[in-house]
PABA-84575 format. One record per residue (C-alpha): residue in one letter; x, y, z. Coordinates in pm, whole numbers, plus 50000, padded with zeros to 5 digits. Example, Ala and Ser with C-alpha at 12.3 -4.5 7.8 and 13.67 -1.06 7.14 Angstrom:
BEGIN
A512304955050780 S513674989450714 
This chain:
BEGIN
E360246274527739 L362876273927468 E364596306927541 P366806292727822 V367846264327589 L368596288927309 A370616310527549 L372696280027643 A373166271927273 R374196307627186 K376876306527455 H378006271427361 F378236277826986 A380026311327015 E383016290126907 P383006260326669 R381976228626852 E380636194626762 F376886194126795 E376916163527018 S378756183727285 F375676206027323 R373716175927442 D376196172727730 V375566209327817 L371816203127822 E372206172428040 K374376191228292 A371766219028297 G369146193528402 Y367066190128088 S365376156728033 D364296159427668 I367846164927550 R367426153627189 I364316175027142 M365916205627300 A369096201527094 Y367016197526779 A365096229326863 A368346248526905 R369666235126576 Q366506245926394 L365926279626561 L369426294326578 P371406306726278 L374206280826290 V376706272326020 Q378946242325985 A382466255426030 A385016246125765 S387896224025873 D391186212725723 M389556180425602 P389216173425229 Y386216192725095 G386306214925406 F384146194925649 S384806165725880 P382146139225941 G379696153726190 G381556186326180 E381606215826412 F378906242226429 V379166278626525 L376776308226536 A376546324426195 K377386358326346 A380636344826492 Y381576327626167 L380576355325926 G381506384626147 E378086400826108 D374456395126193 I372266378425938 A368646387725891 A366306369726129 G363986361825841 A364936359125477 A363726387325259 P361556367125020 A361816392024733 E365626391924754 L365606353924772 L363416352824460 C365786376024273 R368776354524366 Y366896323324261 L366006338323923 A369586350123873 A370686313923908 W367756294623760 G365546318223561 P363426317923362 A361196299023603 T357626296023724 P356296304824069 A355826267224122 D359546262124048 F360526288124307 S358046274724560 G359336239024518 W362946250324555 S362466274524846 G359656257525036 L357756290525046 K354046289824973 G351896316224806 V354796330524606 A352776343624311 A352406376624499 L356196379724522 F356476376924146 E353776403324103 A355416426424359 L358646426924159 G356666441423868 D358906459123617 N362026441723747 L360826409623579 V360036399623224 T357766371323121 F357936344822854 R355806315022759 D357196280122722 D356126255522451 R353106245422660 G351986280922729 K353226283323090 V354346317723199 L358036319323289 Y359556348423480 D363086361423469 L365066391523580 K364776420123335 D368526423023273 A369426386023294 P371536371723012 R369466349022787 P371126332322490 G368896328122188 G367126295322114 H369656287921839 V372536285122088 P373166248122155 A373346237322518 P376246213422572 P375446180122737 R376206179723109 F376566152523368 V373966160023636 P374166138023948 D371206129324169 F369856159224360 D371896183924159 A370676219424190 V369786219423819 T367046193923880 Q366106206024227 G365676241924112 H362676235123891 Q359396217723957 D358806211623588 R362006195123469 A360786191123110 R362576223523020 I365836207223130 L365266170423062 P363196160122760 P360256137822865 E361566108022666 H364636106722891 A362796111423225 P362206073823285 R365976068123274 V366606090923572 A363486085423785 
C-alpha cells in the first residue's frame, strides 16, 4: 500500500527539505523497505527541486518540495499529450513522430499528430520523411545560413530529435559519437 507512504511524503515535502530526510520519516514510521518507499514517493508525487542561493540555483542534493507548494497552484495529474506535442514542436519543429516519441518517452504518438489536424503543416526532408510543424511557426527559408553553434553532450538540440542528420551532417557524426 503506497498511499500511506505518499501521505507521509505530501506532509513532509509541504516545505522544501532534503530528500534524505524523508527516509528518516519512513524509518520512524516503521517501514522496512525505506529506499524503495522513498523512491516510490519521488516518482509518484509532483515534486520540484527548490532553488537555493547557491550558484546556478541548486545545492548538491538539493531540497525538494511539492510542486503545488512551490508553484502556488496544482499541476495536472497527467500531462496533456497534445499540449506537450505543441510545446515540443514550438521548440524543435519541424520534427517526426519518432523525434517526439524519443524526446518525450511516449509511445504511439502518430495519433496525436493526426488529432492536431489543421493546426499542423507537413514537409518532406531530403530523404522523403514527413516532418510536422505548427501551422504558424516561424520557418526561415532554406537560403538563410545557420550559424555554427557549440552543442555540448546531451544538449536539448541533439536530444530533441531521433534523426540527428537534419542537425548534424552524417560526415561529422563519428566525431561526436
